[in-house]
C-alpha positions as CSV (number, residue, x, y, z in Angstrom):
1,M,23.7,-7.6,-18.7
2,A,26.4,-5.8,-16.0
3,D,23.9,-3.3,-15.6
4,V,21.7,-5.7,-14.1
5,A,23.4,-7.2,-12.1
6,V,24.3,-4.0,-10.5
7,L,21.0,-2.9,-9.9
8,A,19.9,-6.1,-8.6
9,A,22.7,-5.6,-6.3
10,R,21.3,-2.7,-5.2
11,I,18.0,-4.2,-4.5
12,D,17.5,-5.5,-0.4
13,R,16.2,-8.8,0.4
14,I,13.4,-9.4,2.8
15,D,13.3,-12.6,5.4
16,V,9.8,-14.0,4.4
17,D,8.9,-17.5,3.5
18,L,5.5,-17.0,0.6
19,S,5.9,-20.7,-0.2
20,G,2.5,-21.7,1.3
21,G,-0.9,-20.2,0.5
22,A,-1.1,-19.1,-2.8
23,G,-2.9,-21.5,-5.0
24,D,-3.8,-19.8,-8.5
25,A,-2.1,-22.0,-11.0
26,D,-2.4,-19.6,-14.1
27,G,-1.2,-16.1,-12.4
28,R,0.8,-14.3,-9.4
29,T,0.0,-11.9,-6.9
30,W,1.8,-9.3,-6.0
31,V,1.6,-7.4,-2.3
32,L,3.1,-3.8,-2.4
33,A,3.4,-2.4,0.9
34,G,4.6,1.2,1.7
35,L,5.9,1.2,5.1
36,D,6.7,4.3,7.5
37,S,9.5,3.5,9.8
38,R,11.3,6.5,10.2
39,D,14.6,5.1,10.2
40,R,15.0,7.2,7.1
41,L,13.0,10.0,6.1
42,P,13.3,12.0,2.4
43,A,15.9,14.3,1.5
44,G,15.3,17.4,3.0
45,A,12.4,16.5,5.3
46,D,11.0,18.4,8.4
47,V,11.6,15.9,11.0
48,S,8.5,17.6,12.8
49,Q,6.1,16.5,10.1
50,F,7.5,12.6,10.2
51,G,8.8,12.2,13.9
52,T,11.9,10.6,15.1
53,P,12.7,6.8,15.4
54,D,12.2,7.4,19.3
55,D,9.0,9.1,19.0
56,V,7.6,6.3,16.3
57,P,9.2,3.3,16.7
58,G,8.8,0.4,14.3
59,A,7.4,0.1,11.1
60,R,3.8,-0.1,10.2
61,A,2.2,-1.1,6.6
62,D,0.9,2.4,6.0
63,V,-0.2,1.5,2.2
64,I,-1.1,-2.1,1.1
65,V,-1.6,-2.7,-2.7
66,V,-2.5,-6.0,-3.9
67,V,-1.8,-6.5,-7.6
68,H,-3.4,-9.7,-9.2
69,Q,-1.9,-10.6,-12.7
70,T,-3.4,-13.4,-14.5
71,D,-3.5,-14.5,-18.5
72,A,-7.1,-13.0,-18.6
73,G,-5.7,-9.5,-17.2
74,T,-4.5,-7.8,-14.0
75,T,-6.3,-6.4,-11.2
76,A,-5.2,-4.0,-8.5
77,L,-6.9,-3.4,-4.9
78,S,-6.1,-0.6,-2.5
79,V,-6.3,-2.4,0.8
80,P,-7.7,0.1,3.9
81,R,-4.6,-0.4,6.4
82,D,-7.2,0.1,9.3
83,L,-9.0,-3.5,8.0
84,V,-9.0,-6.0,11.2
85,V,-7.0,-9.2,10.2
86,H,-6.1,-12.1,12.3
87,T,-2.9,-12.0,13.2
88,D,-0.7,-14.2,15.3
89,H,-2.0,-12.6,18.5
90,G,-5.4,-12.4,17.6
91,P,-7.3,-9.9,16.0
92,D,-5.5,-6.5,15.0
93,R,-5.4,-3.5,12.3
94,L,-3.8,-5.1,9.0
95,A,-0.9,-2.2,9.3
96,L,0.0,-3.4,12.4
97,A,0.8,-6.8,11.1
98,W,4.3,-5.8,10.1
99,L,5.1,-5.3,13.6
100,E,5.4,-8.9,13.3
101,G,7.6,-9.0,10.8
102,P,6.7,-9.6,6.5
103,Q,5.7,-12.7,7.6
104,G,3.2,-11.3,9.9
105,L,1.8,-9.3,6.7
106,A,1.6,-12.1,4.2
107,D,0.2,-14.5,6.9
108,S,-2.6,-11.8,8.0
109,L,-3.5,-11.5,4.6
110,C,-3.8,-15.0,3.7
111,R,-6.4,-15.2,6.5
112,L,-8.0,-12.7,4.6
113,G,-8.2,-14.1,1.2
114,I,-5.3,-12.7,-0.3
115,P,-1.9,-15.1,-1.5
116,T,1.2,-13.2,-1.4
117,D,3.5,-14.5,-4.6
118,H,5.7,-11.7,-4.4
119,L,6.4,-9.1,-2.1
120,V,7.8,-5.7,-2.2
121,T,8.5,-2.9,0.0
122,V,9.1,0.5,-0.1
123,D,9.7,3.4,2.7
124,L,9.1,6.8,2.8
125,A,12.3,7.9,1.6
126,G,12.3,5.6,-1.6
127,F,8.6,6.3,-2.2
128,A,9.6,10.2,-2.7
129,A,13.0,9.5,-4.4
130,V,11.3,7.3,-7.1
131,V,8.7,9.7,-7.8
132,D,11.4,12.5,-7.9
133,A,13.6,9.7,-10.4
134,A,9.9,9.4,-12.4
135,G,10.0,13.5,-13.1
136,G,7.2,13.9,-10.9
137,L,3.6,13.2,-11.0
138,D,0.3,14.5,-12.5
139,V,-2.6,14.1,-10.8
140,E,-5.7,15.6,-10.2
141,V,-6.8,17.3,-7.0
142,P,-10.5,18.0,-6.5
143,E,-10.0,21.4,-4.5
144,P,-7.2,22.8,-2.6
145,V,-6.0,21.0,0.1
146,R,-3.6,21.2,3.3
147,D,-2.6,18.6,6.2
148,R,-0.1,20.3,8.2
149,P,1.1,17.2,10.0
150,A,1.7,15.6,6.6
151,G,3.3,18.4,5.3
152,L,0.8,18.6,2.5
153,Q,0.0,22.1,0.6
154,V,-1.7,22.0,-2.3
155,D,-3.2,25.7,-2.8
156,E,-5.1,25.0,-6.3
157,A,-7.6,22.8,-7.6
158,G,-7.4,20.6,-11.0
159,H,-4.7,19.4,-12.8
160,Q,-1.5,19.6,-10.5
161,H,2.4,18.4,-11.5
162,V,3.7,17.0,-7.7
163,D,7.3,16.0,-7.2
164,G,7.9,13.1,-4.6
165,A,7.5,14.9,-1.1
166,T,3.9,16.1,-2.3
167,A,3.4,12.9,-3.6
168,L,4.3,11.4,-0.1
169,A,2.0,13.9,1.9
170,L,-0.8,13.1,-0.6
171,V,-0.8,9.2,0.7
172,R,0.0,10.0,4.3
173,S,-2.6,12.5,4.9
174,R,-4.9,11.5,7.5
175,H,-6.3,14.9,8.9
176,P,-7.2,17.1,5.5
177,E,-8.3,20.4,5.3
178,H,-9.7,22.1,2.4
179,L,-10.2,26.1,1.1
180,V,-13.6,27.1,1.5
181,D,-14.7,30.9,0.6
182,G,-11.1,31.8,1.4
183,T,-11.0,29.5,5.0
184,W,-9.3,26.5,5.4
185,R,-11.7,23.9,6.9
186,A,-11.3,20.6,8.5
187,A,-12.5,18.3,5.3
188,P,-15.2,15.4,6.2
189,V,-14.2,12.1,7.4
190,D,-13.1,9.6,4.7
191,P,-11.9,6.4,6.0
192,D,-10.9,5.4,2.6
193,G,-8.9,8.7,2.1
194,R,-5.6,7.3,2.2
195,A,-6.3,4.0,0.3
196,T,-7.9,6.2,-2.7
197,A,-5.3,8.2,-2.6
198,A,-2.5,5.3,-2.8
199,G,-4.5,4.2,-5.9
200,T,-4.5,7.6,-7.4
201,V,-0.6,8.0,-6.5
202,L,0.0,4.6,-8.0
203,D,-2.2,5.4,-11.0
204,A,-0.1,8.5,-12.0
205,L,3.0,6.6,-11.6
206,V,2.1,3.9,-13.9
207,D,1.3,6.2,-16.3
208,Q,4.8,8.0,-15.6
209,V,6.7,4.6,-16.0
210,R,4.9,3.6,-19.2
211,G,5.9,6.6,-20.8
212,S,10.0,6.1,-19.5
213,P,11.1,3.7,-22.6
214,L,10.5,7.2,-24.9
215,R,12.7,8.8,-22.7
216,P,16.0,6.5,-22.0
217,W,17.6,9.0,-19.7
218,R,14.5,9.0,-17.3
219,L,14.0,5.2,-17.5
220,Q,17.8,4.7,-16.5
221,S,17.2,7.3,-13.6
222,L,14.0,5.5,-12.8
223,A,15.6,2.2,-12.5
224,W,18.4,3.5,-10.3
225,A,16.1,5.3,-7.9
226,A,13.7,1.7,-7.7
227,S,16.6,-0.3,-7.1
228,G,18.0,1.5,-4.2
229,A,14.4,2.1,-3.0
230,L,12.6,-1.4,-3.1
231,A,13.1,-4.5,-1.0
232,V,11.8,-7.8,-2.3
233,D,11.2,-11.3,-1.2
234,P,14.5,-13.6,-1.8
235,D,12.6,-15.5,-4.7
236,T,11.5,-12.4,-6.8
237,S,14.1,-11.4,-9.5
238,M,14.8,-8.3,-11.8
239,A,12.9,-9.9,-14.7
240,D,10.0,-10.3,-12.0
241,L,9.9,-6.8,-11.5
242,A,10.0,-5.9,-15.0
243,G,7.2,-8.2,-16.0
244,L,5.2,-5.8,-13.0
245,A,6.4,-2.8,-14.3
246,R,5.1,-3.6,-17.8
247,A,1.4,-5.0,-16.5
248,E,-1.3,-3.2,-18.1
249,L,-3.4,-1.7,-14.7
250,D,-6.9,-0.3,-14.9
251,R,-7.7,2.1,-12.1
252,L,-6.9,0.9,-9.0
253,E,-10.1,0.3,-6.9
254,V,-10.3,0.6,-3.0
255,L,-11.4,-3.0,-1.7
256,P,-14.5,-2.8,-0.2
257,V,-14.7,-3.1,3.9
258,D,-17.3,-2.1,6.9
259,D,-17.3,1.5,8.4
260,P,-15.5,2.6,11.0
261,V,-16.5,0.6,14.3
262,G,-17.6,3.7,16.7
263,D,-15.0,6.3,17.4
264,T,-12.2,3.9,16.5
265,L,-10.1,3.3,13.1
266,L,-11.0,-0.4,13.3
267,R,-12.9,-1.9,10.0
268,R,-14.4,-5.4,9.3
269,P,-14.6,-7.2,6.2
270,T,-17.8,-7.7,4.9
271,A,-19.7,-9.7,2.5
272,A,-19.1,-7.0,-0.4
273,T,-15.0,-7.6,0.8
274,T,-15.2,-11.4,0.2
275,A,-17.0,-11.2,-2.9
276,A,-14.5,-8.5,-4.2
277,L,-11.5,-11.0,-3.4
278,A,-13.4,-13.6,-5.1
279,A,-14.2,-11.3,-8.4
280,A,-10.4,-10.6,-8.5
281,G,-9.5,-14.6,-8.5
282,L,-8.2,-14.4,-5.1
283,T,-7.9,-17.2,-2.9
284,C,-5.3,-18.7,0.0
285,D,-4.8,-21.6,2.3
286,P,-3.6,-20.5,5.4
C-alpha cells in the first residue's frame, strides 16, 4: 500500500473540470494527450532538434488518443492534431486548443462529440522515459526512414526494436524521407502520418505493458517512470490508471477526417467523422 501511495504522490494533477458533457452510463472515455512543451526534453536530447522554450513557447497537444471503455469492449481512436474544432476563441486546430489549457482541450473535444471522463498527459521527456522503462518497443518499419528535424534515423526496414528517443522521433516526424535506390527522398505527404505513427507506437507500448507482469523488475521500473511522467485530472486514481493499463485494446484506428484544406494543415470533420464517433459510442453535450 505504501508503494502505491509513493507512486500516486509522484503523479502531477491537472487543473480541469470534467464533470460536464459525458453521457455514457456504462463506460468511460480516456483522453491521452502527448504535449510538445520544450520545458523538459528527453535525457541527452539535441536541443537543435526540438528548440528551446523561447523558440517554441507554450505547449500544444501534439498527439491525441481517445480510449473508450464499455462493458462490450474497448475502442481506441487517434485524432489528427490538425482537425478543426470549435475553441472558446473560434475555429482552430485541435493541437492549439491546449494553448487555452486542459479545459480548452476537453471543451473542444466535447464540441466535436468526444467526452472526457479521464484526462492523462505526458510530455516529450516523459514519453521517452516510459518507453525506455518498458525496455524499448518492437515496431514494424515498412522502409528505411529518416527525418532530421525530428531526430529520426532508421536505416533498415522490417522489425525494429527502438528506444524511447527513436519512438518519440517516429511520433514527431512530419517530413520523413525514405531510402530509394540508395538515395534519401522526400516521402509522399501523408496528412495522417503522425496519427498513424502514434497508433503504431501505442500498440507496441501496450504489448510491452502486457508482458511486464511476467518480468516484475520491469513492471516496477515502468510504474516508477510512468508515475513521474504522467499528469492526470483530479478525479483519476491509481486504480483507474491500472484499469486503463489492463484494457484489451484492438488496433488503434485513425479518426477519419477530410483532406487538408488547400496548402494548409487544416482538416475538417466530415460525415465519416460523425459516423466513426457514433460507432464507437461516443457522445458529448457541450
